[in-house]
C-alpha positions as CSV (number, residue, x, y, z in Angstrom):
1,M,0.0,0.0,0.0
2,N,2.9,2.4,0.8
3,L,4.5,1.6,-2.5
4,L,1.2,2.2,-4.4
5,G,0.7,5.4,-2.4
6,I,4.2,6.6,-3.4
7,I,3.6,5.8,-7.1
8,L,0.2,7.6,-7.1
9,G,1.7,10.5,-5.3
10,G,4.4,10.8,-7.8
11,V,2.0,10.7,-10.7
12,V,-0.2,13.4,-9.2
13,S,2.9,15.5,-8.5
14,T,4.1,15.1,-12.0
15,L,0.6,16.1,-13.4
16,N,0.6,19.1,-11.2
17,E,4.0,20.1,-12.4
18,I,3.0,19.7,-16.0
19,D,-0.2,21.8,-15.4
20,T,1.9,24.5,-13.7
21,W,4.4,24.5,-16.6
22,E,1.6,24.8,-19.2
23,N,0.1,27.8,-17.4
24,Q,3.4,29.6,-17.2
25,Y,4.1,29.6,-20.9
26,R,1.3,31.5,-22.7
27,F,1.1,33.7,-25.7
28,L,-1.9,36.1,-26.0
29,D,-3.4,34.3,-23.0
30,I,-3.3,31.0,-24.9
31,K,-1.3,28.0,-23.8
32,L,1.7,27.2,-26.0
33,I,0.9,23.5,-25.5
34,N,-1.7,21.4,-23.7
35,V,0.0,18.0,-23.2
36,S,-3.2,16.0,-22.6
37,D,-5.1,17.5,-25.5
38,F,-2.1,17.2,-27.8
39,S,-1.6,13.6,-26.9
40,E,-5.3,12.9,-27.6
41,L,-4.9,14.6,-31.0
42,L,-2.0,12.5,-32.0
43,I,-3.6,9.2,-30.9
44,R,-6.9,10.0,-32.6
45,F,-5.2,11.2,-35.8
46,L,-3.0,8.1,-36.0
47,F,-6.1,5.9,-35.4
48,N,-8.1,7.7,-38.1
49,S,-5.2,7.6,-40.5
50,I,-4.9,3.8,-40.1
51,I,-8.6,3.3,-40.7
52,V,-8.7,5.6,-43.8
53,L,-5.5,4.1,-45.3
54,S,-7.0,0.6,-44.8
55,I,-10.2,1.6,-46.6
56,V,-8.5,3.4,-49.4
57,H,-5.5,1.1,-50.0
58,F,-6.6,-2.4,-49.1
59,I,-10.3,-2.2,-50.1
60,Y,-10.9,0.6,-52.7
61,A,-7.6,0.5,-54.6
62,K,-7.3,-3.3,-54.6
63,S,-10.9,-3.7,-56.0
64,S,-11.0,-0.8,-58.4
65,R,-7.3,-0.9,-59.4
66,R,-7.3,2.9,-59.9
67,K,-5.3,5.3,-57.8
68,D,-6.4,8.7,-59.3
69,F,-8.5,9.4,-56.2
70,Y,-5.9,8.1,-53.8
71,F,-4.5,11.6,-52.9
72,S,-8.0,13.2,-52.7
73,Y,-9.4,10.6,-50.2
74,I,-6.4,10.8,-47.9
75,A,-6.1,14.6,-48.0
76,I,-9.8,15.2,-47.5
77,A,-10.0,12.6,-44.6
78,A,-7.1,14.3,-42.8
79,I,-8.5,17.9,-43.2
80,V,-12.0,16.9,-42.2
81,F,-10.7,15.0,-39.1
82,L,-8.6,17.9,-37.9
83,L,-11.3,20.4,-38.7
84,C,-13.9,18.5,-36.7
85,L,-11.6,17.7,-33.7
86,L,-10.3,21.2,-33.3
87,L,-13.7,22.8,-33.7
88,N,-15.4,20.2,-31.5
89,S,-15.5,22.8,-28.6
90,V,-18.2,24.8,-30.5
91,K,-20.7,22.1,-29.3
92,L,-22.5,21.8,-32.7
93,E,-21.5,18.2,-33.1
94,L,-24.4,16.6,-35.1
95,G,-25.4,19.8,-36.8
96,F,-21.7,20.6,-37.6
97,A,-21.2,17.1,-39.1
98,L,-24.3,17.4,-41.3
99,G,-23.1,20.8,-42.4
100,L,-19.9,19.4,-43.5
101,F,-21.7,16.7,-45.6
102,A,-23.8,19.5,-47.2
103,I,-20.7,21.5,-48.1
104,F,-19.0,18.5,-49.7
105,G,-22.3,17.6,-51.4
106,I,-22.3,21.0,-53.1
107,L,-18.7,21.0,-54.1
108,R,-17.6,18.9,-57.1
109,Y,-14.5,18.6,-59.3
110,R,-14.9,20.8,-62.4
111,T,-12.3,19.0,-64.4
112,D,-14.0,15.6,-64.4
113,A,-17.2,13.9,-63.4
114,I,-16.8,11.7,-60.3
115,P,-18.3,8.2,-60.7
116,I,-20.9,7.1,-58.2
117,K,-18.6,4.5,-56.6
118,E,-15.9,7.1,-56.1
119,M,-18.4,9.5,-54.6
120,T,-19.5,6.8,-52.3
121,Y,-16.0,6.2,-51.0
122,L,-15.5,9.9,-50.6
123,F,-18.6,10.0,-48.4
124,I,-17.3,7.1,-46.4
125,V,-13.9,8.6,-45.7
126,I,-15.5,11.8,-44.7
127,G,-18.0,10.0,-42.5
128,V,-15.3,7.9,-40.8
129,S,-13.2,11.0,-40.1
130,V,-16.2,12.8,-38.6
131,I,-17.1,9.9,-36.4
132,N,-13.5,9.5,-35.1
133,A,-13.1,13.2,-34.5
134,L,-16.5,14.0,-32.8
135,A,-16.7,10.8,-30.6
136,N,-16.8,12.2,-27.1
137,K,-16.3,10.7,-23.6
138,K,-19.7,9.0,-23.8
139,V,-18.4,6.8,-26.6
140,S,-16.0,4.1,-25.4
141,Y,-13.0,3.1,-27.4
142,T,-14.6,-0.3,-27.8
143,E,-17.7,1.2,-29.4
144,L,-15.5,3.4,-31.7
145,M,-13.4,0.5,-32.8
146,F,-16.4,-1.7,-33.4
147,T,-18.0,1.1,-35.6
148,N,-14.9,1.4,-37.7
149,L,-14.5,-2.4,-38.1
150,V,-18.2,-2.7,-39.1
151,I,-17.7,-0.1,-41.9
152,M,-14.5,-1.8,-43.1
153,G,-16.0,-5.2,-42.9
154,G,-19.1,-4.1,-44.8
155,L,-17.0,-2.6,-47.6
156,W,-14.8,-5.7,-47.7
157,L,-17.9,-8.0,-47.9
158,L,-19.4,-5.9,-50.7
159,E,-16.2,-5.7,-52.7
160,K,-14.6,-9.1,-52.2
161,R,-17.4,-11.6,-51.4
162,L,-20.5,-10.4,-53.0
163,S,-18.5,-9.1,-56.0
164,L,-21.2,-6.5,-56.9
165,K,-20.7,-5.4,-60.5
166,Q,-21.0,-1.7,-61.2
167,E,-22.0,-0.9,-64.7
168,G,-20.1,1.8,-66.5
169,S,-20.6,3.5,-69.8
170,V,-18.6,5.3,-72.5
171,Q,-19.7,7.3,-75.5
172,L,-18.3,6.7,-79.0
173,I,-18.8,7.9,-82.5
174,Y,-18.9,5.0,-85.0
175,E,-18.3,5.5,-88.7
176,R,-19.2,2.0,-90.1
177,I,-22.7,3.0,-90.7
178,E,-23.4,-0.2,-92.7
179,N,-23.3,-2.2,-89.5
180,I,-26.1,-0.1,-87.9
181,Q,-28.8,-2.6,-88.7
182,S,-30.8,-4.9,-86.5
183,I,-29.8,-7.9,-88.5
184,K,-26.1,-7.1,-87.9
185,H,-26.4,-6.8,-84.1
186,D,-23.8,-9.6,-83.4
187,E,-21.4,-8.3,-86.1
188,L,-21.6,-4.8,-84.7
189,L,-21.0,-6.0,-81.1
190,K,-18.0,-8.0,-82.2
191,D,-16.5,-5.1,-84.1
192,L,-17.0,-2.8,-81.1
193,R,-15.3,-5.2,-78.8
194,E,-12.3,-5.8,-81.1
195,R,-11.8,-2.1,-81.8
196,T,-12.2,-0.8,-78.3
197,G,-10.8,-3.7,-76.3
198,I,-13.7,-3.3,-73.9
199,D,-15.7,-6.3,-72.7
200,I,-19.0,-4.8,-73.8
201,K,-22.2,-6.2,-72.2
202,R,-24.6,-4.2,-74.2
203,F,-24.9,-1.0,-76.3
204,E,-27.4,1.6,-77.3
205,I,-27.5,3.6,-80.5
206,K,-28.3,7.1,-79.5
207,K,-28.2,8.9,-82.8
208,I,-27.7,8.1,-86.5
209,D,-26.4,10.8,-88.9
210,L,-26.8,9.6,-92.5
211,L,-25.4,12.9,-93.9
212,R,-22.0,12.2,-92.3
213,D,-22.3,8.4,-92.1
214,I,-21.7,8.2,-88.4
215,A,-23.6,7.0,-85.4
216,E,-23.4,7.9,-81.7
217,I,-23.3,4.7,-79.6
218,T,-23.2,4.2,-75.8
219,L,-21.3,1.1,-74.6
220,Y,-22.0,-0.5,-71.3
221,Y,-19.5,-2.7,-69.4
222,N,-18.8,-4.1,-65.9
223,E,-16.7,-1.3,-64.3
224,N,-15.1,-3.3,-61.5
225,G,-11.3,-3.3,-61.8
226,K,-11.4,-1.5,-65.2
227,V,-10.1,1.9,-66.1
228,V,-11.9,3.1,-69.2
229,P,-11.7,6.6,-70.8
230,T,-14.7,8.7,-69.9
231,E,-14.5,11.1,-72.9
232,T,-16.1,10.3,-76.2
233,I,-14.2,7.7,-78.3
234,R,-14.1,8.3,-82.1
235,L,-13.7,5.1,-84.2
């Protein structure tokens, strides 16, 4: 008991010294460092980074085989987490989180349209970051870990086990107008597959221009694991 009392006394004394030291060094009446809060920031940020990296690298990148959104997901997750954690003291919590989702719902990349799957993963990394940042003392670490594992497990199940196929499309301008006949459906499909290299599941003829002898066709394919140009292809 004496040894335990000595240890506890030493811990309390150390904490008091740290608190006194923190209060001594201020700038514009703001502490230069708050050891406990800074430690919490580092631990939470490390935890959130591991979860986001696991989702982006081991689930998203492995299944879609595209890394053009890699930077965006990690950067957005980091800034959203830090923003939520540092502004958590405003006590807006739920409303603040929903406001962030609204902001990112309005914003979009002007250079390229974001596919639905990529938008879903963007929503997920933002949601995970908000959850990990705004979880207060009423949420235990076990509950927080369980929530993150459920999200990761659900994504893994959808991507790896259920193998849900997402249909993508690409526009092209086709010049062999003689193949645009119902009786030449198989011949046209074979020609499109050979010339584009895409495993086309179906296609739709959108427009036929007999003056220029061209047709506008939309090709549909299973998007999982494939990177196909989104701009119009001219054959």
